[in-house]
C-alpha positions as CSV (number, residue, x, y, z in Angstrom):
1,X,2.8,29.7,-72.5
2,X,6.5,29.4,-71.5
3,X,6.4,31.8,-68.5
4,X,5.1,29.4,-65.9
5,X,5.4,31.9,-63.1
6,X,2.5,33.9,-64.6
7,X,0.4,31.0,-65.6
8,X,-3.0,30.5,-63.9
9,X,-5.1,27.4,-64.3
10,X,-8.9,27.5,-64.4
11,X,-10.5,24.7,-62.5
12,X,-13.7,23.8,-64.3
13,X,-15.1,21.1,-62.1
14,X,-17.4,23.4,-60.1
15,X,-19.0,25.2,-63.0
16,X,-22.3,23.3,-62.7
17,X,-22.4,23.4,-58.9
18,X,-22.7,27.1,-58.3
19,X,-26.5,27.1,-57.7
20,X,-26.0,24.8,-54.7
21,X,-22.7,26.2,-53.5
22,X,-23.7,26.9,-49.9
23,X,-25.1,23.3,-49.5
24,X,-21.9,21.8,-50.9
25,X,-19.8,24.1,-48.8
26,X,-21.6,23.0,-45.6
27,X,-21.3,19.3,-46.5
28,X,-17.6,19.7,-47.5
29,X,-16.8,21.6,-44.3
30,X,-18.5,19.0,-42.1
31,X,-16.8,16.2,-43.9
32,X,-13.4,17.9,-43.5
33,X,-13.8,18.7,-39.8
34,X,-15.1,15.2,-39.1
35,X,-12.2,13.6,-41.0
36,X,-9.7,15.7,-38.9
37,X,-11.6,14.9,-35.7
38,X,-11.7,11.1,-36.0
39,X,-8.1,10.8,-37.2
40,X,-6.8,13.1,-34.4
41,X,-8.8,11.2,-31.8
42,X,-7.2,7.9,-32.8
43,X,-3.7,9.5,-33.0
44,X,-4.1,11.2,-29.6
45,X,-5.3,7.9,-28.1
46,X,-2.3,6.0,-29.4
47,X,0.1,8.7,-28.2
48,X,-1.3,8.9,-24.7
49,X,-1.7,5.2,-24.0
50,X,1.6,3.5,-23.3
51,X,0.0,0.1,-23.8
52,X,-0.7,1.1,-27.4
53,X,3.0,1.9,-28.2
54,X,3.2,-1.2,-30.3
55,X,4.3,-1.5,-33.9
56,X,0.9,-2.0,-35.4
57,X,-0.6,1.0,-33.6
58,X,2.4,3.2,-34.5
59,X,1.9,2.3,-38.2
60,X,-1.8,3.0,-37.8
61,X,-1.0,6.4,-36.3
62,X,1.2,7.1,-39.4
63,X,-1.7,6.1,-41.6
64,X,-4.1,8.5,-39.9
65,X,-1.6,11.4,-40.0
66,X,-1.2,10.7,-43.7
67,X,-5.1,10.7,-44.0
68,X,-5.1,14.3,-42.5
69,X,-2.3,15.2,-44.9
70,X,-4.3,13.9,-47.9
71,X,-7.6,15.5,-46.9
72,X,-5.8,18.9,-46.2
73,X,-4.5,18.8,-49.8
74,X,-8.0,18.9,-51.1
75,X,-10.6,20.4,-48.8
76,X,-9.2,23.9,-48.1
77,X,-9.0,24.8,-51.8
78,X,-12.4,23.2,-52.5
79,X,-14.0,25.2,-49.6
80,X,-12.5,28.4,-51.0
81,X,-13.7,27.8,-54.5
82,X,-17.2,26.9,-53.4
83,X,-17.6,30.5,-52.1
84,X,-15.5,32.2,-54.8
85,X,-16.8,33.5,-58.2
86,X,-13.7,32.3,-60.1
87,X,-12.0,29.0,-59.6
88,X,-8.4,29.5,-60.4
89,X,-5.0,28.3,-59.1
90,X,-1.5,29.5,-59.8
91,X,1.0,27.2,-61.6
92,X,3.1,26.9,-58.4
93,X,-0.1,26.2,-56.4
94,X,-1.2,23.6,-58.8
95,X,2.2,21.8,-58.7
96,X,2.1,22.0,-54.9
97,X,-1.3,20.4,-54.7
98,X,-0.2,17.7,-57.1
99,X,2.9,17.0,-54.9
100,X,0.8,16.7,-51.7
101,X,-1.9,14.6,-53.3
102,X,0.5,12.2,-54.8
103,X,2.6,12.0,-51.7
104,X,-0.5,11.0,-49.8
105,X,-1.3,8.3,-52.4
106,X,2.2,6.9,-52.4
107,X,2.5,7.0,-48.7
108,X,-0.8,5.2,-48.3
109,X,0.3,2.4,-50.5
110,X,3.6,2.0,-48.9
111,X,2.1,2.2,-45.4
112,X,-0.4,-0.5,-46.1
113,X,2.5,-2.7,-47.5
114,X,4.5,-2.1,-44.3
115,X,1.4,-2.9,-42.1
116,X,0.9,-6.1,-44.1
117,X,4.5,-7.1,-43.4
118,X,4.0,-6.4,-39.7
119,X,0.9,-8.6,-39.6
120,X,2.7,-11.4,-41.4
121,X,5.4,-11.4,-38.7
122,X,2.9,-11.1,-35.9
123,X,0.7,-14.0,-37.0
124,X,3.0,-16.3,-39.0
125,X,6.2,-15.9,-36.9
126,X,4.8,-14.9,-33.5
127,X,7.8,-16.3,-31.5
128,X,10.3,-14.2,-33.5
129,X,8.0,-11.1,-33.8
130,X,9.6,-9.1,-30.9
131,X,13.1,-9.8,-32.2
132,X,12.3,-8.9,-35.8
133,X,9.9,-5.9,-35.3
134,X,11.9,-3.8,-32.8
135,X,11.3,-0.1,-32.3
136,X,14.4,0.6,-34.3
137,X,13.0,-1.4,-37.1
138,X,9.7,0.5,-36.9
139,X,11.6,3.8,-37.1
140,X,13.5,2.5,-40.2
141,X,10.3,1.4,-41.9
142,X,8.6,4.7,-41.3
143,X,11.7,6.6,-42.6
144,X,11.8,4.4,-45.7
145,X,8.1,4.9,-46.2
146,X,8.3,8.7,-46.3
147,X,11.7,8.8,-48.1
148,X,10.3,6.5,-50.9
149,X,7.1,8.6,-51.0
150,X,8.9,12.0,-51.3
151,X,11.3,10.7,-53.9
152,X,8.5,9.4,-56.1
153,X,6.6,12.7,-55.8
154,X,9.7,14.9,-56.4
155,X,10.7,13.0,-59.6
156,X,7.1,13.2,-60.9
157,X,6.7,16.9,-60.2
158,X,10.2,17.6,-61.7
159,X,9.2,15.9,-65.0
160,X,5.9,17.7,-65.2
161,X,7.4,21.1,-64.4
162,X,9.7,20.8,-67.5
163,X,6.7,20.5,-69.9
164,X,5.7,23.6,-72.0
165,X,2.0,24.1,-71.7
166,X,-0.5,25.2,-74.4
167,X,-3.6,25.3,-72.3
168,X,-4.8,26.3,-68.8
169,X,-8.2,24.7,-68.3
170,X,-8.3,21.8,-65.9
171,X,-11.5,19.8,-66.0
172,X,-11.4,18.8,-62.4
173,X,-12.0,20.4,-59.0
174,X,-8.4,20.0,-58.1
175,X,-5.0,19.6,-59.9
176,X,-3.8,16.2,-60.9
177,X,-0.6,15.3,-62.7
178,X,-2.5,13.7,-65.6
179,X,-4.6,16.8,-66.2
180,X,-1.5,19.1,-66.4
181,X,0.4,16.6,-68.6
182,X,-2.6,16.7,-71.1
183,X,-2.2,20.4,-71.4
184,X,1.4,20.0,-72.7
185,X,2.2,20.9,-76.3
186,X,5.4,18.7,-76.4
187,X,6.3,15.1,-76.3
188,X,5.3,13.5,-72.9
189,X,6.8,10.1,-73.5
190,X,9.1,10.4,-70.4
191,X,6.2,11.3,-68.2
192,X,4.2,8.3,-69.5
193,X,7.1,6.0,-68.9
194,X,7.5,7.3,-65.4
195,X,3.8,6.9,-64.8
196,X,4.1,3.3,-66.0
197,X,7.1,2.7,-63.6
198,X,5.0,4.0,-60.7
199,X,2.1,1.7,-61.6
200,X,4.4,-1.3,-61.7
201,X,6.0,-0.3,-58.4
202,X,2.7,0.0,-56.6
203,X,1.2,-3.1,-58.2
204,X,4.3,-4.9,-56.9
205,X,3.5,-3.6,-53.4
206,X,-0.1,-4.8,-53.9
207,X,1.4,-8.2,-54.9
208,X,3.4,-8.3,-51.7
209,X,0.3,-7.6,-49.7
210,X,-1.6,-10.4,-51.4
211,X,1.3,-12.8,-50.8
212,X,1.4,-11.9,-47.2
213,X,-2.4,-12.4,-46.9
214,X,-2.1,-15.9,-48.4
215,X,0.2,-16.8,-45.5
216,X,-2.0,-15.0,-43.0
217,X,-5.1,-16.9,-44.1
218,X,-3.3,-20.2,-43.9
219,X,-2.1,-19.4,-40.4
220,X,-5.5,-18.3,-39.2
221,X,-7.1,-21.5,-40.5
222,X,-4.5,-23.6,-38.5
223,X,-4.7,-21.9,-35.2
224,X,-7.6,-20.3,-33.2
225,X,-5.4,-17.6,-31.8
226,X,-4.2,-16.6,-35.2
227,X,-7.8,-16.5,-36.4
228,X,-8.6,-13.9,-33.7
229,X,-5.6,-11.8,-34.6
230,X,-6.6,-11.9,-38.3
231,X,-10.1,-10.7,-37.7
232,X,-9.0,-7.9,-35.3
233,X,-6.1,-6.4,-37.2
234,X,-5.9,-7.9,-40.7
235,X,-9.6,-7.5,-41.7
236,X,-9.6,-3.7,-41.1
237,X,-6.3,-3.5,-43.1
238,X,-7.8,-5.5,-45.9
239,X,-10.9,-3.3,-46.0
240,X,-8.7,-0.2,-46.0
241,X,-6.7,-1.5,-48.9
242,X,-9.8,-2.4,-50.9
243,X,-11.5,1.0,-50.3
244,X,-8.4,3.0,-51.2
245,X,-7.4,1.0,-54.2
246,X,-10.9,0.9,-55.7
247,X,-11.3,4.7,-55.1
248,X,-8.0,5.4,-56.8
249,X,-8.8,3.2,-59.7
250,X,-12.1,5.0,-60.2
251,X,-10.2,8.3,-60.5
252,X,-7.5,6.9,-62.8
253,X,-10.0,5.1,-65.2
254,X,-12.4,8.0,-65.4
255,X,-9.6,10.5,-66.0
256,X,-8.4,8.6,-69.0
257,X,-11.6,6.9,-70.4
258,X,-14.5,8.8,-68.8
259,X,-17.2,10.5,-70.8
260,X,-17.6,14.2,-70.8
261,X,-21.3,13.8,-70.9
262,X,-21.4,12.4,-67.3
263,X,-23.1,14.6,-64.7
264,X,-20.5,17.0,-63.3
265,X,-21.5,16.1,-59.7
266,X,-20.7,12.4,-60.5
267,X,-17.4,13.4,-62.1
268,X,-16.4,15.3,-59.0
269,X,-17.4,12.5,-56.7
270,X,-15.4,9.9,-58.7
271,X,-12.4,12.2,-59.0
272,X,-12.2,13.0,-55.3
273,X,-13.3,9.7,-53.8
274,X,-9.8,8.6,-52.8
275,X,-9.3,11.9,-51.0
276,X,-12.6,11.8,-49.1
277,X,-13.5,8.2,-48.4
278,X,-10.2,6.7,-47.3
279,X,-9.1,9.4,-44.8
280,X,-12.6,9.4,-43.3
281,X,-13.2,5.6,-43.1
282,X,-9.7,4.4,-42.0
283,X,-9.8,5.5,-38.4
284,X,-13.5,4.5,-38.1
285,X,-12.7,1.0,-39.3
286,X,-9.8,0.5,-37.0
287,X,-11.4,2.4,-34.0
288,X,-14.5,0.2,-34.1
289,X,-12.7,-3.1,-34.8
290,X,-9.7,-2.9,-32.5
291,X,-10.9,-3.4,-28.9
292,X,-7.7,-1.9,-27.4
293,X,-8.3,1.3,-29.3
294,X,-12.1,1.4,-29.0
295,X,-12.1,1.0,-25.2
296,X,-9.4,3.6,-24.6
297,X,-11.0,6.1,-27.0
298,X,-14.3,5.7,-25.2
299,X,-12.6,6.1,-21.8
300,X,-10.5,9.1,-22.8
301,X,-13.2,11.1,-24.6
302,X,-16.2,10.2,-22.5
303,X,-14.6,10.1,-19.1
304,X,-16.5,11.8,-16.3
305,X,-14.9,12.8,-13.1
306,X,-15.6,10.5,-10.2
307,X,-17.5,12.2,-7.4
308,X,-16.3,10.8,-4.0
309,X,-19.0,9.2,-1.9
310,X,-19.8,11.0,1.4
311,X,-18.4,9.2,4.4
312,X,-20.9,7.8,6.8
C-alpha cells in the first residue's frame, strides 16, 4: 500500500458500541460541550479581569486553551462516527489527528513544567519573583512551550509518514502514532528510537517538576504564608499532573501490553481517558481552588443587574 493519498484507515474501536450509539452520542456531546464551556469560562474570566493578568493565571489560560485543543482533536470525529455506519478516516486525516493529539500531550507536559517553575520562583524566591518572572519572560516561556511542542510533533509525524504500510485496520476509536507504526511492513527502529527520546525528554520534565516540588514543600513547611500559596496554587497543579500522567500511562501501557479480550467499552475508556478527563477536570480544579478565579467567575457569570431603590 504505497499510495498513501488513497489509503483509508478503518477505526474498529466502535464496532461493539453500535447498539447504544445514540446514548454514547448524547454522553459524548454533553461531555464535549461542558469541556468547552468550563475552559472558556476560565479563559474569559482571566482575560477580562485585569487583576488576574499575572504569570500563573496566564499559564493557566494557556493550559485551558490547550485542553480545548486536545478535546477538539478527539470529540468531533467520535461524534461523527457514532452516527455513521462506517468508521473510516483518510491517511491525511489520520496523520492530522495524530499531530493534534500529540501536540496536546507535549504542550500539556511542557506547560505543567513551566507552571512548576513559576510556582518555585513565587514561593521559594518571593522577593525576586517580580524581577525574574516578567511579562517578557512569560511570553518567552509560552513561545518556547509551543515551539518545542510543534517541533516534537512535526518530527514524529514526518518519521511516521515515511513508513510503507501493509494494513489499514486501527483497533482504536481514534488514530495514534503507535497504531499506525504497527501497520508498517518495514523496519521501525528509527521511530522506536525517537519514541524513546520523547519518553526520556518528558520524564526529565517530570523530574524537574518533582525537584521543584521538593523545594516547594520545604518552603511551605518553614513559612505559614508559603503554606497558603502551596495549597492554593501548587496543589491543583499537582493534581492536574497526576491525573494527566496516570491517564496517559494507562493508554501507553494498554496499547502495548493490553489484552484483546478486554471489553471494548473499557478499551475505549482507557484509550481516550487523557483526552477526556484532563481537559474537563483542569479548569474545575483551578476554578474551585483559586479564590481569585472562583469569586470573579461567580460574579461575571451570575451577576444580576442592580435595581435602583426608589427615592423617598
